[in-house]
C-alpha positions in Angstrom: -23.0 -16.9 -13.3 -20.7 -15.4 -10.7 -17.2 -16.9 -10.2 -15.3 -17.7 -7.1 -11.5 -17.3 -7.1 -9.6 -19.0 -4.3 -6.2 -17.9 -2.9 -4.6 -20.5 -5.1 -6.4 -19.1 -8.2 -5.3 -15.6 -7.3 -1.7 -16.6 -6.9 -1.8 -18.3 -10.3 -3.0 -15.2 -12.0 -1.6 -12.2 -10.1 1.7 -10.5 -11.0 3.3 -7.4 -9.6 3.1 -5.8 -13.1 -0.6 -6.3 -13.1 -1.0 -4.9 -9.6 1.1 -1.8 -10.5 -1.0 -1.1 -13.5 -4.3 -1.7 -11.7 -3.4 0.5 -8.7 -2.1 3.4 -10.9 -5.3 3.2 -13.0 -7.5 3.3 -9.9 -5.8 6.4 -8.5 -6.0 8.2 -11.8 -9.7 7.5 -12.0 -10.2 8.8 -8.5 -8.4 12.1 -9.3 -10.5 12.5 -12.5 -13.8 12.0 -10.6 -14.4 8.6 -12.2 -14.2 6.5 -9.0 -16.0 6.4 -5.7 -14.2 5.4 -2.6 -15.6 5.1 0.9 -13.2 5.2 3.9 -12.8 2.0 5.9 -15.6 1.2 8.3 -15.0 -1.0 11.3 -17.1 -3.1 13.7 -15.5 -4.4 16.8 -16.7 -7.0 19.4 -14.6 -8.4 22.3 -13.3 -11.3 20.3 -13.0 -10.1 16.7 -13.3 -7.1 14.3 -14.8 -6.6 10.9 -13.4 -4.1 8.4 -15.1 -3.0 5.2 -13.8 -0.9 2.3 -16.3 -0.2 -0.5 -16.4 1.8 -3.8 -16.9 1.9 -7.5 -14.9 2.4 -10.7 -17.3 4.1 -13.2 -15.4 3.5 -16.4 -14.9 -0.2 -15.6 -18.5 -0.6 -14.7 -17.8 -2.3 -11.4 -18.6 -1.7 -7.7 -18.0 -3.7 -4.7 -16.4 -4.1 -1.3 -13.6 -5.9 0.5 -14.5 -7.3 3.9 -12.0 -8.7 6.3 -12.1 -10.1 9.8 -9.4 -10.3 12.4 -9.3 -12.3 15.6 -6.9 -14.5 17.6 -7.4 -17.2 14.9 -6.0 -14.8 12.2 -7.4 -12.7 9.4 -9.7 -13.5 6.5 -10.2 -11.4 3.4 -12.9 -11.5 0.7 -13.8 -9.2 -2.2 -17.3 -9.1 -3.7 -17.4 -7.6 -7.2 -20.7 -6.4 -8.8 -21.7 -5.2 -12.2 -22.5 -1.5 -11.7 -25.1 -1.5 -14.5 -27.4 -4.1 -13.1 -26.1 -4.9 -9.6 -25.4 -8.6 -10.3 -22.7 -10.3 -8.5 -19.7 -11.0 -10.7 -17.2 -12.6 -8.4 -16.2 -13.6 -4.9 -12.5 -13.5 -4.5 -10.3 -14.5 -1.6 -8.1 -11.5 -1.1 -5.2 -12.1 1.4 -2.5 -12.4 -1.3 -4.3 -9.8 -3.5 -4.3 -7.3 -0.6 -0.7 -7.9 0.1 0.3 -7.3 -3.6 -1.9 -4.2 -4.0 -0.4 -2.6 -0.9 3.1 -3.2 -2.2 1.9 -1.9 -5.6 0.6 1.4 -4.0 4.1 2.0 -2.6 5.6 1.2 -6.0 3.4 3.6 -7.8 4.2 6.3 -5.2 7.9 5.7 -5.7 7.5 5.9 -9.5 6.2 9.4 -9.2 7.9 10.7 -6.1 11.3 9.0 -5.6 14.4 10.3 -7.5 14.9 8.4 -10.7 18.3 7.1 -9.6 17.1 5.9 -6.2 18.9 2.6 -5.6 19.2 2.1 -1.9 16.3 1.0 0.3 16.0 1.1 4.1 13.3 -1.5 4.8 11.8 -1.6 8.3 9.6 -4.7 8.7 10.2 -8.3 7.6 6.7 -9.7 7.7 4.1 -10.9 5.1 3.7 -7.4 3.6 7.4 -6.6 3.3 7.9 -8.8 0.2 5.5 -6.9 -2.0 6.9 -3.6 -0.9 10.3 -4.6 -2.1 9.1 -6.3 -5.3 7.2 -3.2 -6.4 10.2 -0.9 -5.8 12.4 -3.2 -7.8 9.9 -2.8 -10.7 10.1 1.0 -10.7 13.6 1.9 -9.6 17.1 0.5 -10.1 17.3 -1.0 -6.6 20.8 -2.3 -5.8 20.9 -2.6 -2.1 18.4 -3.1 0.8 19.1 -2.6 4.4 16.5 -4.6 6.3 15.7 -4.1 10.0 13.2 -6.1 12.1 13.2 -6.2 15.9 13.3 -10.0 15.6 16.9 -11.0 14.7 16.0 -14.3 13.1 13.2 -12.8 11.0 15.5 -10.1 9.6 18.2 -12.7 8.8 15.8 -15.1 7.1 13.9 -12.4 5.2 17.2 -10.9 4.0 18.4 -14.2 2.6 14.9 -14.8 1.0 14.6 -11.4 -0.6 18.2 -11.5 -1.9 17.6 -14.7 -3.8 14.0 -13.8 -4.9 14.8 -10.4 -6.3 18.4 -10.8 -7.2 19.7 -7.8 -5.2 21.8 -7.4 -2.1 19.7 -7.4 1.0 21.6 -7.1 4.3 20.2 -7.4 7.8 21.1 -4.4 10.0 21.1 -4.0 13.8 18.9 -0.9 14.1 16.2 1.1 12.3 18.7 4.0 12.2 21.2 1.9 10.3 18.5 1.0 7.8 17.3 4.6 7.3 20.6 6.6 7.2 21.9 7.3 3.7 19.0 5.4 2.1 17.3 6.8 -1.1 14.0 5.1 -0.2 12.7 4.3 3.2 9.8 1.8 3.7 8.0 1.2 6.9 5.7 -1.8 7.1 5.1 -2.5 10.7 2.4 -2.5 13.4 4.3 -0.1 15.6 2.4 2.2 18.0 5.4 4.5 18.6 7.8 5.9 15.9 10.4 3.6 14.4 11.8 6.3 12.1 13.2 9.7 13.4 13.4 12.8 11.2 17.1 13.3 12.2 18.0 10.1 10.3 16.7 11.2 7.0 19.0 12.4 4.2 18.0 15.1 1.7 16.2 13.6 -1.3 14.8 10.6 0.5 11.4 9.3 -0.4 9.4 7.5 2.4 6.7 4.9 1.9 4.9 4.6 5.3 2.5 1.7 4.9 1.8 0.4 8.5 0.1 3.4 10.2 -3.4 2.6 9.1 -5.1 3.3 12.4 -4.9 6.3 14.8 -3.2 4.2 17.5 -0.3 3.3 15.1 2.7 5.5 14.4 5.9 4.7 12.4 7.3 8.2 11.9 8.1 10.9 14.5 6.8 14.4 14.1 10.1 15.7 12.8 10.1 13.1 10.0 6.7 14.3 8.9 7.7 17.9 9.3 10.8 17.5 7.1 8.7 16.2 4.2 8.2 19.0 1.6 5.4 16.9 0.2 3.0 14.7 2.2 1.2 12.5 -0.3 -1.8 10.2 0.7 -3.9 7.7 -1.2 -7.1 9.4 0.0 -7.4 12.6 2.0 -10.6 11.4 3.7 -9.0 8.1 4.8 -5.8 9.8 5.8 -7.6 12.3 8.0 -9.5 9.5 9.6 -6.8 6.9 10.0 -3.2 8.1 9.5 -1.7 7.9 12.9 1.6 9.3 11.6 -0.1 12.6 10.6 -2.4 13.1 13.6 0.0 14.9 15.9 1.0 17.4 13.2 -2.7 17.9 12.2 -3.8 18.4 15.8 -1.1 21.0 16.4 -1.7 22.9 13.2 1.7 22.1 11.8 0.0 20.3 8.9 -3.3 21.1 7.3 -5.7 19.0 5.3 -5.2 21.2 2.3 -1.5 20.4 2.2 -2.2 16.7 1.7 -1.8 15.7 -1.9 -3.5 12.6 -3.2 -1.4 10.2 -5.3 -4.0 10.2 -8.0 -3.7 14.0 -8.4 0.0 13.6 -9.2 -0.6 10.7 -11.6 -3.3 12.6 -13.3 -1.3 15.8 -13.6 -3.6 17.8 -11.3 -0.8 18.5 -8.8 3.0 18.6 -9.3 5.2 15.8 -7.9 8.7 16.1 -6.4 9.9 19.7 -6.3 13.6 18.9 -6.6 16.4 16.4 -6.0 16.9 17.6 -2.3 13.2 17.3 -1.4 12.1 14.8 1.2 8.8 13.2 0.1 6.4 11.1 2.1 3.6 8.7 1.0 1.2 7.6 3.7 -0.6 4.5 2.5 -3.8 3.5 4.2 -5.4 1.5 1.4 -8.5 2.1 -0.8 -11.4 0.0 -1.9 -10.8 1.0 -5.5 -7.3 -0.4 -5.5 -8.8 -3.8 -4.6 -11.6 -3.5 -7.1 -9.3 -2.5 -10.0 -7.2 -5.5 -9.4 -10.1 -7.8 -8.8 -11.7 -6.8 -12.1 -8.5 -7.6 -14.0 -8.2 -11.0 -12.2 -11.7 -11.8 -13.1 -11.1 -11.1 -16.8 -8.0 -13.3 -16.8 -9.8 -16.1 -14.9 -12.6 -16.1 -17.5 -10.1 -16.2 -20.4 -8.2 -19.1 -18.9 -11.1 -21.0 -17.5 -10.0 -20.6 -13.9 -12.4 -20.4 -10.9 -15.5 -22.1 -9.7 -19.1 -21.0 -10.6 -21.1 -19.8 -7.6 -24.8 -21.0 -7.4 -26.2 -17.5 -7.2 
């Protein structure tokens, strides 16, 4: 019998440690040819949009998809997980919190492999729902001491700074500009819906690692061309998805200043197929668009925990 896990169930079971392990495992499987991932497909009507990510993890014997809708009433996320051997539905999982945590975990895994080991200062641009998991993941993989947080909304950045300081037991200070957040930061995180760059290449210090997590559509851009051009490594979760959706990379790709072959997938670094950071002075960039296999790996682990703890409701099909 298939199981339904609600948002409350997911919150009860999910930790950042679990998300980090699941996401890293999914990327490794992808690099080794043990995963299938289909780039996001979108259907739009005048009043709403439907987005679907689908794939499979061969060694975990699961396949499935995440579907989410967006409209003026908000967004709704749902994962369907199937047994890859017989096609039977295993679970339906509400996935708003799950998606937020796996997005942060992807940035954490990227920082684990690409940021300097001593990286301790974060420039965080964005104070919304997704920002919390970005910061939590970084605190798990690097010795973070200070965060400089910028949001265009002064009240949001003030409230988020106080919340994050208490929650993660680190110094989080609101700053007056994106430039103030970026300059002299070891790690820079952008998690916005910006359609024009919020980070300029002139602000970046040698050795900085950037997690750009908001530019998941061609109309969105968080980094200017110089910021992309200064990166000695441009890492993506999936080449196919990045070429289709990474708004930050499109200007450089269209002008021939960046080529598809230069994009390194995160799984290739995890699996030892490609080298990571070249040196302490290198600027590295991770463009995060999101992959179905990240969701599926985490959903599979949550399903196992739910069964062991008797959590969830049986579905009548």
